[in-house]
N, C-alpha and C positions, 0 to 999 in steps of 0.2 A: 606258202610259195617258196619252193626250193631252186636255188641256183645250181644246177646239175650238171657235170661234164662225164664224159665216157669214161675217165678214170675212176668216176665216184661208182659207177656201177661194175666196173671189171677190175679183178684184183690187178696189184702191180706185181711183176715177176720177181720172185724171191728164191732162195737157195732151197726152201722147204719143196717135197715133191707131194702131188696128190695124184690119185688114180680116180677115173670117171664112175667107178663104182660107189664113189662118195665117201672114201676113206682117207682122211688126210695122215701122211707118213709121219709127221712130225708136227704136233701141235704146240711147240714152244715157241714159234716163230709171230704168234698174233702181235699186230700191233695194240699197244697200250690206247684203249679207246678214250683214256682221258689226257688232257695236257700234261707235260712234264710237271708243273708246278700246282698239279692239283690230286696229288696222292691221299689215299686214304689216311686216316689217323692211325690205324693199326690193322694191317691184314694178318701179319704173322705168318710164321710157319705152322702150316695145318698139319703137321706131324705130332704136334703134341696138343694137350688140353689146358696146360697151365701157364699163364705169363709169368712175371715177375714175381718172387716173393709167394708163389704158390697162388697166386690169385688167377681166376678163370679169365682166358683172353677173350676180348671183344673183337669180332672183326668189322661189325657195322652198328651203329646205334649210340644212343637211345633215339627212336623215331617215336613221336607222340601223335596219338590219332583222337579225334573226336567221333564219337559213334550215334549218340541220341540222348534226349532228354527223357526222362520217365516222371511219371507222378506229378505231371505239369500243372495239375489242378489242386496239389497239396499246398500245406502251407509252405513248405520247401522242396521246391522240385529238385530232382536228382540230376545230375550229370554224368554222362557214361562214356568214358573213352578207354584206350589201351596205349600200352607202352610196348615196343618191341626191342629186342636185342638178338644179335646173331653171333654167335660165340663158337668156339672150339668145341669139339666132342669132349664131354665129361660130366661130371655131376651136376646136378641141378644148381643154379646160380641162387645167391640169397634172395630173401623177400625183399620187395620193393617197399620203401618207407615212404609214406604220403602224409604231408601236414599242411596245414593252412597257415601261411606267414600273417594273413591280416588283410586289412583293408589296402587295396591297390594304393602307390603312390602315385601321383600325377606330376609329370615333369613339366607340365604347362601351371603347375602351381609350386614352382620352385624345388621341385623332387620332394615336397612332402605329402603324409597322405592327405587325402580328402577328409578333414575333419580327424577324430580320434582314431588311433590305428586300431581299430577293433579286431578281435580273433573271432575264427567262427566257432561256435558252441558244440565243437567236436574234438575226439581224442584223435591222436596221431593214429594212422593206420598201417599195418603191415599186410602187404599181399604177395602170395605166392605166384611163382612163375608156373606158366602151362606150356608144354611141349608141345609146338605145332607141327614141326618137321625136323628130321634128321637123318643124315648119312654119315658115312665113315669120315667127310671133310668138314661138315659144319652141323649146327643145330640152332633152330629158331626158337625162341622164347617169347610168350606174349604173356603181360602182365595185365589183367583186368583192373581198372581203377572207376570207382564210383564215389561222388561227392555230393554233398547238399549245397545248393544255391544260397547264398544269404541276402539279406537287406542291402547289401554293398556289392559292389565289384571286388571281388576278393583275389590275392596271389598266394597260389599253392606252390609248393616246394616237393620233388621226388628225387629220390638216391636209391642206388643199389651198390650196397657194401661188397667187397671184396672181388672186384671186376679190375681187369688189366686193360685200360683204354691207350696203353702206349703212350707217346709224346703229347697226348692231349687229355691225359688222365685228369688232370685237376680241374680242367674245365669243364668235363663231360661228367665227373663224378655226382654232382648235383646240380638240377635243374629248376627251374621255375616257370609257370606258366600262369594265365589270367582267365578267369571266368567272369561273365556278367552277373550283376545282381539279379535277382529273382524277378525283377519288375522290369528289366531292360533287355533288348535284344542285343545280339554279337555284333561286334565290329569286325567285318568281313573283308580280308585280302585276297584278291582274285588273280590267278597268274594261270598262264597257258605257254606250252612251247619251250619248256626248260631244259633246252640242249642245243648243239650245234649240227646242222645237216653236213655229212660226210665231205670233206673238201673244203671246208670253212677255215680261213685263218683265225683261228681262235685268238690269238695275242692280239690281233689288230682290233678285236672288240671286248678287250679287257675281261675275258671270261665270263664269270658270273657275278659282274660287278653291281647290277641291281638288287641282287641279294644285301649287299651292304646298306642301301637306300632302305629297303624293307625294314632291316633292324635297326636303323635310325629313327623311323617312325614307331615302330614297334616300343622303342624306348621311351619316345616323347609320349604316346597315347597307345597302350597297349591292343594288339590284334587279339581276338577270341578263337578266331578261325582262320586257316587258310584252305581255300579251295584251290585244287588242282584241275583245269578244264581240259586236260589232255596233254600227252607228249611230255610228262613229268620227266622223263629220260629218253635218250635218242638211243636206240638199240640197231641203227642202221649200218654200223659198222661190220656188223656180223656178215656182209655180203662182199665186203671191201678187204678185211684184215682178219676175218674170223673163219671159220670153218665153212661158210657157204662160198668162198671165194670162188672154187673149183665149178660149182653148180652156175654161179653167177655168169662165168666166163664162157658157159656152153652156148654155141650160137645154133646149134638144131633144136627148134622149138619141141619137136616129138622127143628128143633125148631129155630135154630140161624137164617135159612134163612127167617122163616116166623114172627120172631120177629117183633111186631109193632113199627115204629118210629111214634109215636101219637104226639100231640100237645103238651101233657104236656112233653114227653121226648124231644121234640125239644126245648122247652123253656129252660129245664136244658142244653142242650148241647149249646144252644145260651149263657146263663151265662156263662158257662165254656171258650170258645172260647174267648169272651170279655174279662173276666177278665184274660185269660192267655196273651192275646195281651198287655193289660194294664201293667202288671206286666214286661213281657219282655221288651216292647217298652219304659219303663219308668226309666229303670234300666241303671245307668252310668257303664262304659263309653260308652255303644252301643247308649246310649240316647243322650249324647253329639254330637257323629258323626249325628245322626238323624237330628238334628236341625242345623249343620253347613256344611254339606256335601250334596247336591242335590242328592235324591235317585232317581234309576229306579230298577224294580222289576218285576221277572216273577216266578211264584210259582212252588214247587214240590211236592212230596208226603207228606212230613212232614208238610208243611204248612196245610195238610188236615189230614192225619193220616198214619202211615207207610204202605207203600207198596200200597196205592190207586191206582188202575186203573191196577194192575199187579197180582191180584190173578185171579181165574176162573170167567168165566162171570157168572156162575149161581150163584156165590157167591157174587160177585160184584152188581149183580142185586137186593140184598137182599134191604128189606126197610131201614135199618139201615145204610149200605153204600151210599144209595142214598140221605139219608136224612143228614148224617154229611158233605157230600160232598156239598150239598145245604149251609149249614150254615159255612162252612169253606171259601166257595166262598164270602158269604156276607161280611166277615170281612175281608178277602182279598183284596176285592175291597175298602171297606172303609179306613183301615188303610193302606195299601200298594199302593193304587192308589189314593185315596182320590176321590172316585167316588162313586155315588148311586149306591146301591144294588139293586135287584129285589125285588118288593112289597113284595113277600113271597117266601118261600123255600117250597121242598119237605116234605110232611107228609103222613102218610097211611091214615089219616083222610080226607084228600082232595088230592089226588094224581093228578087229572085232572088240579090243578091249576098251574101244572109247565109242563105241557104237551107240544109238539111241536107246532109250531107257527101255528096259524089257526085251532087248536084243544083246546085250553085252555079255561076256563070258567071263567077267571080273577082270581084276586089274593084272597087268603084264607083269606076270613073275621076274622076268628080267630086270624090270625098274624097282620092284619090292624088295628086292634080295638086297640083304644089308640096310633098309632103310626103314623109317618109321612116319606115318603120316597119321595125325589124329582125325578117328572117324567117329567117334561117339560125340559130336558136339551139337548144339542147337543152332538153328539158324538165327543171327541177329535180327529184331524186329525192323532195323533200318532198310533190308533188302526187299526189293521188288523182282521177284527172280520170274524169268521167263519160263514158259511151260514147254519149251523144248530146244535143244541143243543150236547153235547158230549154224550157219552153212559150211563155214571153213574153220571155227573155232568149236571143237566137238562139247562144248559146255553151254549151259542157259546163260541167258543174259543177266546181268546182276544191275539194275538201277537201284537209287537210293531215295529214301525219304526220311527227313529228320527235321526236328524244330531247332530253330537257332534263336535259341532265347525266348522273349516273352511275346512278341508279335511277329517273327519272321519265322517261316516256312521254307524249307529246301527241298528241290528235287531234281536228283542228277540222272538224266538220260543216258543209258548205255547205249551209244549209237555207233558201236563199232563190232560188238560180237555177231550181230544179226546182219551187218551190213552186206549188200552185193552191190554190183554197178546199177541195179534197177531197184534197189528198196534200202531203206535206212533200218528200219524197225518192222517186225511182223506186226500185222493188225492186231493180234491177241495181246502182245506186249503193251500197245497203247491202251487197250480195254482194261489190263492190269492195274497200269499207271493211275489212270483217271478214276477209276473205282477206288484205288486206295486214298489218294490226295482228297477225292471228294467227301470220303468217310472221315478223315482227319479233320478237314475243315468243319465238316458237321459238328464233329464231337467238340471241337474248340469252341464252339458257340460264340462266334464274333470275336475271339481274342487274337486270331491270326490275321494281321492287317496286310501282311504282305507275302506273296510267294514268289520265291527266286527260284527260277528255272536255269539249270545248266545245260545248254545243247553245245556240244564242242565246237561245231561249225556254224558261222552265223548264219542266222535265218530273215533278217532285213538287212539286205546287202545289195549293193548294185548287181544287176544282171550281166552275164558274161555268154549268154547263148548265141551270140554274133559271133565269139571266138569259138566255141565248140564247132559251131557249124562250119567255119573254115578249116578248122583241124581233123574234122571227120568227112569233108570233101573229097570227091575224086581228086581234086588237085594234088593232094599229099600223096596218092598212089606213087608216081614216077619217082617222088622224092624218097619214098621208102624203098623202093627198087633199088635205086642208087646206093642207098645207105646199106642195104644187106649186102650188095655186090662189090661195092668199093668204099664203105665207109663213109660217104658223102653226108654232111650234117651230122655227125656222129652224136654230138649232145642234144639234138632235137628230137632222139628216139632213146627210148629206155631199153634196157636189155633182158626186161623180165619179160614183156609180151610183145615187144616190137612197136607198139603203140608211141604216138606221140608224147613226150615225157609229161608234158603239162597236164594231159589228159585226166591223170588219176587225182589230181587237185581239183580240177574242174568237176569231174563226177562225184566228189566228196561234198559239194556244196549243194545245200537245200534249194538254191534257185537253179540248179541244173535242170534241164528239160524234163529228164527223166524222173525227179523227184517232184515237180510240180503239184501234182494230185496229193501226194502224201503232206507237202508241205503246207497245202490250204487247209487240209482238214485237221492238222496238228494245230495251225493257229487258229482255227473257228472252234475247236473244242476246248483252248485256253481261254478264248473270250467268254463261252459259254460258262466255264467253271468261275470264271471272274464275276459274271454277272449274278450266277446262282449263289454265290457265298460273299459278295461285297468285299472281295480281297483283290487287292492290286497284284497283277501278275508282271514281272519284270524278268529278262531273260540276260543272262552272261555266256559270253562265248569266246572261243580263242583262234586258232589255227591259222589265220590270214596274214600274221607277222605285221598287223597294222593298229592303230588305234583307230577308233570309230565310234559313232553312236547312232543305229538304227531305231527307227520308230513305226509301229502300225497305230493306226489312229482312225477315228471315224470321220467320213467325209466332209469337208467344211459345210456342205448342204444340210445336213443334220443339225447344225448349231449346237454341239454338246459340248460344254465346259470339260477339259481334261480331267479335272476332278471327280466328274461325274460319268467318264467315259470308260466303260468295260472293255472296249477295243484299244484303248491306249497302251501298248506295252512298249516299253524300252528296250532295245537289245544293246546291251552294253559289251563292246567289241574291244578285248585287252589281249593282245599277242604282238611280239614275244617278249617274255621277261629276259629271255638269254640269246635264242637265236637272232640272226641278223636280218633285218627289214629287207624289204624287195628295193629294188632301185626307185629313186624319187619319181622317174617318168612313169613306173607302173601306178604308184599313187594318185599321181595326176591324173592318169587315164581313168581311173576308177572314179575319181571325183568328177571327172566330166562326164561319166555315165550315171551319175546320181540324177535319175529323173524321179519325177512322181509315178509310182506304180500303184496299180489296183488291183488288191487281193481280190476283191469282190465288190459288189454294188456299193457297199457301206464302208469300205476299209480301203485306205490309203497306206501308203508306205513310201520312207526316203529317210537319207540320213541328215541329221543336222549339222549344221555349219559351227561346230565346237570349237575349233581350233583358231582363236582370233590372232593368234601371234605364234611364232615358231618358238618352241623352247630355249631360252637363254639367248634369244637373239639370234641363233644360229639359223642359217637359211636351209629348211629342210624340204620345202615344198614350192610350187608355183605359187605367185602371188595370189591368185584367183581360187586356189585349193584350201578350203577351210575344213573340210570334211573328213579327209584321210590322212593320219599321220604315220610317216614310214620311220618309226623311231621306236627303240625297245620301250616297253611299258609294262604297267602292272595297274589293277584298280583297286580302289578302296569303296566299300558301300557301309554306310552306317546310318542309324536312324537322325532323322532332321531334327525330332525334339531334344530339347535339353536347355541348361540354363543359360547359353548365351543367346541373347536376342539376334535376331536376322540383321543382317547388314544389307540384304537388299530392299528393305522397306522399313517405313517408322510405322505406320498403322495402315489399314485396309483402306481407308478414305483419302488419305493423304499419299498418293506415290508419285513418283519422278514422273515427267513426260515420257511416254513410250511403253511405260511398265505396266501391264496388265493387271487388274484386281484380281483378286481370287475369285474361281469359279465363274469365270468369264470367257466364252468362246470367240477365239481370235478371229476366226474365219480365215487363218492363213492356209497356205499350202504344204506346210512340213519343211521348207528350206529354213524358215527362220523359226522363231520361238512359237510352241504352240500353248504354252500356258505360263504361270507365275513362276513355277521352279526354272524354267527353261531362259527366261528373260536374264540377259547378261551372261548367259553360259560362257565358260571358258577361263582364262587365267586370273580374271578378277573376281570371279563368283566367289561366294563366302564358302561354298563347298571344295573350292580348289586346294585349300591347306592339306585336306584329308585328315584333320586331327580334331578341332572342335565342331560340335554340330552347329549347323546353320540356324536353326530354331526358325526354319520356313515354314514347316508344316507340324501339324499335332502326329501322335501315334501313327505309325503305318507309312509315312513319308519316308524318303532315302535319300541321304546326300551320297552322290556319288563323284568320285575323284580320279582321274586318271592320272598317275605320275609317269611323266615322259622323260626319258633321257636327253640330256642336253648335249653330251660328248661322249662319244664311244671310245675315245682314248683315255676317259676319266676312270681310273683304277677305282676309285669311290662311289661310282655310279649315281652322280647328282642328277636330279630331275628338277622339272617344273610341274606343277599340276593343273588340271583344268577339270572345272566342275559344273555340275548343274544337279537339280533336284527332282526327284520322281513324286509325284503327289500320291496321298493315300486314295481310296476309292471309295466314294459314296453314291450308292445306286438309287436315285431318287425315284418315286412314284412317277412315272410318265408314260402315257400312252397317244403316239402320235402327236405329241406336241413338238411343232418346229422340226419334225424329222420326215424323212421318206416313208412312203407307205408300207405299213407293216412292221414300223418300229415300235417296239415296246420294251420298256425297262421298268422293272418292279424291284422294289427293295424285298 
């Protein structure tokens, strides 16, 4: 939910001049998309290849990614990842040196190793660089790394000699990261909306302050992976202070649709996206997390441009939208996935070069001149690749599957590449995804206890159809006419397609009326997947700039304990880690709309009253709002099993009054706790620290903690935690016992 004004959609007048055929006369006047105090460590003068003392100059990096596990049935499963650096053009950089430091230290144990400081039974490795892409200004290098998981949580160190990192050289010369033991699952940090909407006063929100809190928790109890749920970077400034400002300022819809995206404009947009990535990914403390915590990312609209895919089809088919979609995809693949981009992207000069497979005429020679793109590569097994290009991005969707340690699997759905106003993903893409996940869970033979699914936009969320009805009703027509003629209600309408500005956000929601059928089918297929494999399915989402917890669950009439309920799916909603939250009135309105909804005859859904108090005692919501939190936040997910006994209970037979025993149907409607792990949810729950396991469940249960910002003026980003637990799933043999007609559950 973005606060937008007319100034955010139209450029401010400047001294540079532009022509309406799409060519900026002077591209040196672009506003720095980063705040003045968040410069990259070293971007350098890209006219030369060597930094100080003959070292190769680094523009960005190192960036650490996690890709997948392999040989998970072997005695020592393998961990696969990569490191990316972006340098000035020049000779190949030195080999990456990788070594195991030993058993991870535990800050909760006085900073000492947990037992003897074991070292891995491996020798230090040296890994050569692989060139992914280069042009006369920069080169992208990937180092592929693999290591065996040990019988203990291990710390690994990597370094690349002879690089010039500028004034951050010593800090970036050597980095460490952590991997779980071969018998444990990964500690997951989840975030979304890592940037600011155009026009936001970034100083008032202390910039990227919450990343300081992420690093403090990481220092106390290391994260093994951080999952970006979309909008890892905000590229919206391209329309305000970048090469699209002239196009954005056009008032005539026909001229805007027909505006050319030629090679000159593509090159300017290419430079803008590259520079914005370098600035954002080189700025501390985010840059520190990027090199210490392995990343897994899925993109959303702001990684491209605000609202991409959710405007009218006629407008989305314009040359400019297709062009910026291609350029954004190029740098998304390079920076966020360490993967080579297509050889060329869409331009109106050579539109056939990115046509559907079987119809293309090869790469655009204007783009491939003086550049290199790696082409002889194999697709990583992590990918689930769509069968055809998206409607506006001329590339196939790329969803993800990977195992996160011993008992957790992860699926990230690419819900942006194929998105239109009337669909989120192609039916064929869902088939590919469920076929892949089903095969992986079958092959795991029960070792996978929990499937975490990333959907960038929440799917268990209050309905806003009533607001859609108002904004698309005939009463808006006269206001729109006055806006076009006289500028009345300027901030109420966007300058892309003339529609009400909020509609692209509403159209993104799974709960929007045009996505209702697709949403229902997706949830029911996830339920069947859980039932077939006795694996709990949980969902993580961002986008809405609020913290919340939605749940699907079996109707109380069925009397199914949540531990046995394949329909019970939590939707952890964590957003935003950087962007500002909506006004408290919006959060309160959403909480007031938190009704019990019925997905079908057997499945209900609603939000949990998770927030028993405001963070730090700071008043952020109405007294009766305990379900939506308008404050910046991120989430931590980790296994509940551990050596620390649960603080929620002492034993299964003697539990405090009001606390349900495990495996008991509460018969509640969902606004209150539905099971043992939700009892006492909030700031006092044992999972609220986000550090030690609660011990609430055995393998397969998850502790979930939302770390919520207390004071946006606090540059250190201090937070308060809110916790609850998700139980593992055990599907018992049951045929029509205590349930509705036709209810069948089999192991």
